[in-house]
C-alpha positions as CSV (number, residue, x, y, z in Angstrom):
1,X,14.3,-15.1,29.8
2,X,12.5,-18.3,28.8
3,X,14.6,-20.8,26.9
4,X,12.4,-20.6,23.9
5,X,13.1,-16.9,23.4
6,X,16.8,-17.3,24.1
7,X,17.2,-20.1,21.5
8,X,15.0,-18.2,19.0
9,X,17.4,-15.2,19.2
10,X,20.5,-17.5,18.9
11,X,19.0,-19.2,15.8
12,X,18.6,-15.9,14.1
13,X,22.3,-15.2,14.2
14,X,24.9,-16.5,11.8
15,X,26.3,-19.8,13.2
16,X,28.9,-21.6,11.1
17,X,27.0,-23.7,8.4
18,X,23.7,-21.9,9.1
19,X,25.0,-18.6,7.7
20,X,22.8,-19.1,4.6
21,X,19.8,-19.5,6.9
22,X,20.7,-16.2,8.6
23,X,21.0,-14.6,5.2
24,X,17.4,-15.8,4.4
25,X,16.3,-14.4,7.7
26,X,17.7,-11.0,6.7
27,X,15.9,-11.2,3.4
28,X,12.7,-12.0,5.3
29,X,13.1,-9.0,7.5
30,X,13.8,-6.8,4.4
31,X,10.7,-8.2,2.7
32,X,8.4,-7.4,5.7
33,X,10.0,-3.9,5.9
34,X,9.4,-3.1,2.3
35,X,5.9,-4.4,2.4
36,X,5.0,-2.4,5.5
37,X,6.5,0.8,4.1
38,X,4.8,0.3,0.8
39,X,1.4,-0.3,2.5
40,X,1.8,2.8,4.7
41,X,2.7,5.0,1.7
42,X,-0.1,3.6,-0.4
43,X,-2.8,4.0,2.2
44,X,-1.4,7.3,3.4
45,X,-1.5,8.6,-0.2
46,X,-5.1,7.5,-0.7
47,X,-6.2,8.8,2.6
48,X,-4.5,12.1,2.0
49,X,-6.0,12.4,-1.4
50,X,-9.5,11.6,-0.2
51,X,-9.2,13.9,2.9
52,X,-7.7,16.8,0.9
53,X,-10.3,16.6,-1.9
54,X,-13.1,16.4,0.7
55,X,-11.7,19.4,2.5
56,X,-11.5,21.4,-0.7
57,X,-15.0,20.4,-1.7
58,X,-16.5,21.2,1.7
59,X,-14.4,24.4,1.9
60,X,-15.4,25.8,-1.5
61,X,-19.1,24.8,-1.1
62,X,-21.8,24.8,1.5
63,X,-22.2,21.6,3.5
64,X,-25.9,21.4,2.7
65,X,-27.8,23.1,-0.1
66,X,-31.5,23.8,-0.1
67,X,-32.7,24.2,-3.7
68,X,-35.7,26.2,-4.9
69,X,-38.8,24.3,-6.1
70,X,-38.2,22.9,-9.6
71,X,-38.7,25.6,-12.2
72,X,-39.0,28.4,-9.6
73,X,-36.9,30.4,-7.1
74,X,-36.9,30.8,-3.4
75,X,-39.2,33.9,-3.1
76,X,-38.6,34.6,0.6
77,X,-35.0,33.5,1.4
78,X,-35.1,35.4,4.8
79,X,-38.0,33.4,6.1
80,X,-36.5,30.1,4.8
81,X,-33.2,31.0,6.5
82,X,-34.9,31.4,9.8
83,X,-36.4,28.0,9.5
84,X,-33.1,26.4,8.6
85,X,-31.1,28.2,11.3
86,X,-33.5,26.9,13.9
87,X,-32.5,23.3,13.2
88,X,-30.0,21.9,15.7
89,X,-26.5,21.5,14.2
90,X,-26.8,24.3,11.7
91,X,-24.2,27.0,12.1
92,X,-25.1,29.6,9.4
93,X,-27.0,30.1,6.1
94,X,-26.5,32.3,3.1
95,X,-28.6,33.0,0.0
96,X,-27.1,32.4,-3.4
97,X,-28.0,32.8,-7.1
98,X,-26.6,30.4,-9.7
99,X,-26.6,30.5,-13.4
100,X,-24.5,29.1,-16.3
101,X,-23.2,31.5,-18.8
102,X,-20.5,32.5,-21.3
103,X,-17.7,34.8,-20.3
104,X,-15.5,36.6,-22.7
105,X,-12.6,39.2,-22.5
106,X,-10.7,41.4,-24.9
107,X,-8.0,38.8,-25.1
108,X,-10.4,35.9,-25.5
109,X,-13.3,36.9,-27.6
110,X,-14.5,33.3,-28.1
111,X,-15.0,33.0,-24.4
112,X,-15.5,30.0,-22.2
113,X,-18.3,28.4,-20.2
114,X,-18.7,29.7,-16.6
115,X,-20.8,29.2,-13.5
116,X,-21.8,32.6,-12.2
117,X,-22.5,32.6,-8.5
118,X,-24.2,35.6,-6.9
119,X,-23.3,35.8,-3.2
120,X,-23.9,38.0,-0.2
121,X,-20.3,39.1,0.7
122,X,-21.4,39.7,4.3
123,X,-22.8,36.2,4.9
124,X,-20.8,34.0,2.6
125,X,-17.7,33.7,4.9
126,X,-19.9,32.0,7.5
127,X,-20.8,29.3,5.0
128,X,-17.8,28.7,2.8
129,X,-14.0,29.4,3.0
130,X,-14.1,31.6,-0.1
131,X,-13.0,34.7,1.7
132,X,-9.6,33.1,2.6
133,X,-9.0,32.0,-1.0
134,X,-8.3,35.4,-2.6
135,X,-4.8,35.8,-4.0
136,X,-5.7,39.2,-5.4
137,X,-8.3,41.5,-4.0
138,X,-10.8,40.5,-1.3
139,X,-14.3,39.3,-0.8
140,X,-15.4,42.7,0.4
141,X,-14.5,44.2,-3.0
142,X,-17.6,42.5,-4.4
143,X,-20.0,44.5,-2.1
144,X,-19.6,47.9,-3.9
145,X,-19.1,49.2,-7.4
146,X,-15.7,49.8,-8.9
147,X,-14.3,53.3,-9.4
148,X,-15.3,53.0,-13.1
149,X,-18.9,52.3,-12.0
150,X,-19.0,48.8,-13.3
151,X,-20.1,45.9,-11.1
152,X,-17.2,43.9,-9.6
153,X,-16.4,40.2,-10.3
154,X,-14.0,37.7,-8.9
155,X,-12.6,34.9,-11.0
156,X,-10.9,31.6,-10.3
157,X,-7.2,31.8,-11.1
158,X,-7.4,29.2,-14.0
159,X,-10.4,31.0,-15.5
160,X,-8.5,34.3,-15.3
161,X,-5.6,32.7,-17.0
162,X,-7.8,31.3,-19.7
163,X,-9.2,34.8,-20.3
164,X,-5.8,36.5,-19.9
165,X,-7.2,39.0,-17.4
166,X,-6.0,40.7,-14.2
167,X,-7.7,42.9,-11.7
168,X,-8.8,46.1,-13.4
169,X,-9.6,44.3,-16.7
170,X,-13.1,43.9,-18.0
171,X,-15.1,40.8,-18.9
172,X,-18.5,40.3,-20.5
173,X,-20.9,37.7,-19.2
174,X,-23.9,36.4,-21.1
175,X,-26.6,34.2,-19.5
176,X,-29.4,32.2,-21.1
177,X,-32.1,34.7,-20.1
178,X,-33.8,36.6,-22.8
179,X,-33.6,40.4,-23.0
180,X,-36.7,41.5,-25.0
181,X,-36.9,44.8,-26.9
182,X,-39.0,45.9,-29.9
183,X,-36.3,45.1,-32.4
184,X,-34.6,41.9,-31.2
185,X,-34.4,39.1,-28.7
186,X,-31.0,38.8,-27.2
187,X,-29.5,36.9,-24.2
188,X,-29.0,39.1,-21.2
189,X,-25.4,40.3,-20.7
190,X,-23.4,42.6,-18.6
191,X,-19.8,43.9,-18.5
192,X,-17.9,43.5,-15.2
193,X,-14.6,44.7,-13.9
194,X,-12.3,42.1,-12.4
195,X,-11.5,42.9,-8.7
196,X,-10.3,39.6,-7.4
197,X,-8.6,36.3,-8.2
198,X,-9.3,33.2,-6.2
199,X,-7.2,30.0,-5.7
200,X,-9.4,27.4,-4.0
201,X,-6.9,24.7,-4.7
202,X,-9.5,22.8,-6.6
203,X,-9.1,22.9,-10.4
204,X,-12.8,22.5,-11.3
205,X,-13.7,25.6,-9.4
206,X,-10.8,27.7,-10.3
207,X,-11.3,27.0,-14.0
208,X,-15.1,27.6,-14.2
209,X,-16.5,29.8,-11.4
210,X,-17.1,33.5,-11.2
211,X,-18.4,35.3,-8.2
212,X,-20.5,38.5,-8.2
213,X,-22.7,40.4,-5.7
214,X,-26.1,38.8,-5.2
215,X,-28.1,42.0,-6.0
216,X,-26.2,42.3,-9.3
217,X,-26.9,38.6,-10.0
218,X,-30.6,39.0,-9.4
219,X,-30.8,41.8,-12.0
220,X,-28.7,39.9,-14.5
221,X,-30.7,36.7,-14.0
222,X,-34.0,38.6,-13.9
223,X,-35.3,36.8,-10.8
224,X,-36.6,39.7,-8.7
225,X,-35.9,39.4,-5.0
226,X,-35.6,35.6,-5.1
227,X,-32.6,33.3,-5.0
228,X,-31.6,30.0,-6.5
229,X,-30.5,28.1,-3.4
230,X,-29.9,28.5,0.3
231,X,-26.4,27.4,1.4
232,X,-26.1,25.9,4.9
233,X,-23.0,25.2,7.0
234,X,-23.2,22.7,9.8
235,X,-21.5,22.5,13.2
236,X,-20.3,18.9,12.8
237,X,-19.4,17.4,9.4
238,X,-19.4,13.9,11.0
239,X,-23.2,14.3,11.5
240,X,-23.8,15.8,8.1
241,X,-26.4,13.2,6.9
242,X,-28.4,13.6,10.2
243,X,-28.4,17.3,9.9
244,X,-29.4,17.2,6.3
245,X,-32.4,15.1,7.1
246,X,-33.4,17.5,9.9
247,X,-33.1,20.5,7.4
248,X,-35.2,18.6,4.8
249,X,-37.9,18.0,7.4
250,X,-37.9,21.7,8.5
251,X,-38.2,23.2,5.0
252,X,-40.8,20.7,3.7
253,X,-41.0,18.5,0.6
254,X,-41.3,21.5,-1.8
255,X,-37.5,22.2,-1.4
256,X,-35.0,19.6,-2.5
257,X,-32.2,19.3,0.0
258,X,-28.8,17.6,-0.5
259,X,-25.3,17.7,0.9
260,X,-21.9,17.7,-0.7
261,X,-21.0,14.2,0.3
262,X,-24.3,12.9,-1.1
263,X,-23.7,14.9,-4.3
264,X,-20.2,13.4,-4.7
265,X,-21.0,9.9,-3.3
266,X,-20.0,8.2,-6.6
267,X,-16.6,9.9,-6.5
268,X,-15.9,9.2,-2.9
269,X,-17.1,5.7,-3.3
270,X,-14.6,5.2,-6.1
271,X,-11.8,6.5,-3.9
272,X,-12.7,4.1,-1.1
273,X,-12.8,1.2,-3.6
274,X,-9.4,2.2,-5.0
275,X,-8.0,2.4,-1.5
276,X,-9.2,-1.2,-0.8
277,X,-7.8,-2.5,-4.1
278,X,-4.4,-0.9,-3.4
279,X,-4.3,-2.4,0.1
280,X,-5.1,-5.9,-1.3
281,X,-2.5,-5.6,-4.1
282,X,0.4,-4.3,-2.0
283,X,-0.4,-6.8,0.8
284,X,1.0,-9.4,-1.6
285,X,4.5,-8.0,-0.7
286,X,3.9,-8.9,2.9
287,X,2.5,-12.3,2.0
288,X,5.7,-13.0,-0.1
289,X,7.8,-11.9,2.9
290,X,5.7,-14.4,5.0
291,X,6.7,-17.2,2.6
292,X,10.3,-16.2,3.2
293,X,9.7,-16.6,6.9
294,X,8.3,-20.1,6.2
295,X,11.4,-21.0,4.2
296,X,13.7,-19.6,7.0
297,X,12.0,-21.7,9.7
298,X,11.9,-24.9,7.6
299,X,15.6,-24.6,6.9
300,X,16.3,-23.9,10.5
301,X,14.3,-26.9,11.6
302,X,16.2,-29.1,9.1
303,X,19.5,-27.8,10.3
304,X,18.6,-28.1,14.0
305,X,17.2,-31.6,14.1
306,X,19.9,-32.8,16.5
307,X,19.4,-29.8,18.8
308,X,15.6,-30.3,18.8
309,X,16.1,-34.0,19.7
310,X,18.5,-33.1,22.6
311,X,16.0,-30.5,23.9
312,X,13.2,-33.0,23.9
313,X,15.3,-35.7,25.5
314,X,16.1,-33.2,28.3
315,X,12.4,-32.6,28.9
316,X,11.4,-29.9,26.5
317,X,7.7,-30.4,25.5
318,X,6.3,-30.3,22.0
319,X,4.6,-27.1,23.0
320,X,7.9,-25.5,24.0
321,X,9.6,-26.5,20.7
322,X,6.6,-25.1,18.8
323,X,6.8,-21.9,20.7
324,X,10.5,-21.6,20.1
325,X,10.1,-21.5,16.3
326,X,6.9,-19.4,16.4
327,X,8.9,-16.9,18.5
328,X,11.7,-16.9,15.9
329,X,9.3,-16.2,13.1
330,X,7.5,-13.5,15.1
331,X,10.9,-11.8,15.8
332,X,11.4,-11.5,12.1
333,X,7.9,-10.2,11.5
334,X,7.9,-7.7,14.4
335,X,11.4,-6.4,13.5
336,X,10.3,-5.9,9.8
337,X,7.1,-4.2,10.9
338,X,9.0,-1.8,13.2
339,X,11.6,-0.9,10.5
340,X,8.9,-0.7,7.8
341,X,6.8,1.6,10.0
342,X,9.7,3.9,10.6
343,X,10.6,4.0,6.9
344,X,7.0,4.4,5.7
345,X,6.1,7.2,8.2
346,X,9.4,9.0,7.4
347,X,8.9,8.8,3.7
348,X,5.2,9.9,4.0
349,X,6.2,12.9,6.0
350,X,9.0,13.9,3.5
351,X,6.7,13.4,0.5
352,X,4.0,15.4,2.0
353,X,6.1,18.2,3.5
354,X,8.0,18.9,0.3
355,X,5.1,18.1,-2.1
356,X,7.4,15.7,-4.0
357,X,4.7,13.9,-6.1
358,X,3.1,16.5,-8.3
359,X,-0.1,15.9,-10.3
360,X,-1.9,17.6,-13.2
361,X,-4.6,19.5,-11.3
362,X,-7.0,19.5,-14.2
363,X,-7.0,15.7,-14.1
364,X,-6.7,14.8,-10.4
365,X,-8.3,17.9,-8.9
366,X,-5.3,18.5,-6.6
367,X,-1.7,19.7,-7.6
368,X,0.2,17.0,-5.6
369,X,-0.4,13.8,-3.6
370,X,-0.8,14.6,0.1
371,X,0.1,11.9,2.6
372,X,-2.0,11.4,5.8
373,X,-1.3,8.2,7.7
374,X,-4.3,7.8,10.1
375,X,-4.1,5.7,13.3
376,X,-6.6,3.2,11.8
377,X,-4.6,2.8,8.6
378,X,-1.4,2.4,10.6
379,X,-2.9,-0.2,12.9
380,X,-4.3,-2.1,9.9
381,X,-0.9,-2.3,8.2
382,X,1.0,-3.3,11.4
383,X,-1.7,-5.8,12.3
384,X,-1.6,-7.3,8.8
385,X,2.2,-7.7,8.8
386,X,2.3,-9.3,12.3
387,X,-0.7,-11.6,11.5
388,X,1.0,-12.8,8.2
389,X,4.3,-13.4,10.1
390,X,2.4,-15.4,12.8
391,X,0.6,-17.5,10.3
392,X,3.9,-18.2,8.5
393,X,5.3,-19.7,11.7
394,X,2.6,-22.3,12.2
395,X,3.5,-25.1,9.8
396,X,7.4,-25.0,10.5
397,X,6.8,-24.8,14.2
398,X,4.3,-27.7,14.1
399,X,6.7,-29.7,12.0
400,X,9.5,-29.2,14.6
401,X,7.2,-30.2,17.5
402,X,6.4,-33.5,15.8
403,X,10.0,-34.7,15.7
404,X,10.7,-37.9,17.5
405,X,13.8,-37.4,19.8
406,X,14.9,-41.0,19.4
407,X,14.9,-40.7,15.6
408,X,16.7,-37.3,15.8
409,X,19.5,-38.7,18.0
410,X,19.8,-42.2,16.6
411,X,22.9,-41.5,14.5
412,X,24.5,-39.0,16.9
């Protein structure tokens, strides 16, 4: 072992009148530990929140959506599907009808706003994860009439709670399409029987979406054999933008094309900015710990002037003395980083596994904060802590290397 490392380890221990310095060293280690753990938890929480929300959005929706020309419908969805499915990177497509409406029940006659989505139960599972989100009933229940002869409908769990309905109950849906007869003009409406309850894990969908069979939706919306949009699922979400551009080229300029990340870019941009702000704010803890390292090394240098003079008199170089105190500071930083990493990763696992930090889903979209510590985030935290610790050693180490051994030993 080199003498610089050996002496650095000795100076970290409690030695008679330098016990106070050793106490400051412990405080420095604790400061780095707390800072690293806090950074891991903060970045893990933000990454988990962003990842979970994106998974829920991409799971409940198609990756890419091809819209009908403005003011019209897609008249031949089968032909358009063939064009889109021929694009490299596209896994599957499914036609969908959309419309806003008002839904009421016997227990809630005032009703609430609803997005009515007409889907093909046979093709929808290839495009979204809706089939796995049923807590009551199943997706296949939408493909045939109920025993009462009424068309079936599946509601999000929060929407069902708002309407106070369960499978077997009836709801009325009105859409802003006119039903003309010789005596009056009324919005089109139809009574449905609830056959399924969905829990997508995303409050916005569970509180406002209703799913019906696509043929029933066409009749209710009075759009003939057309559809509102064509949903598309891609093979690789990492190449979503590239695949979207290819789909847009294949269908032509008459059909607007977008993807879910593009549609929610403001939201995801805000999450990234918030993550950066949290990283910068909590990094101040590590910087404060770095100042403690500076204090520790300055006090050590002041208390070891005689030792430094003796070392230099015996042939130690200025570079060796500087390396000695840099090593001492890095020991503090690395030890704090290791302990903080263990603490932060353990807490992140515990908080995520047991869903400790709950959230109001209607505000934050998800019911709890998930923690996902990525390799990049972990490397950033560890690198920041070690870099701050290293920078904190430079001035005290330089100061020690500039000592004159004659002056240091003059009165000894």
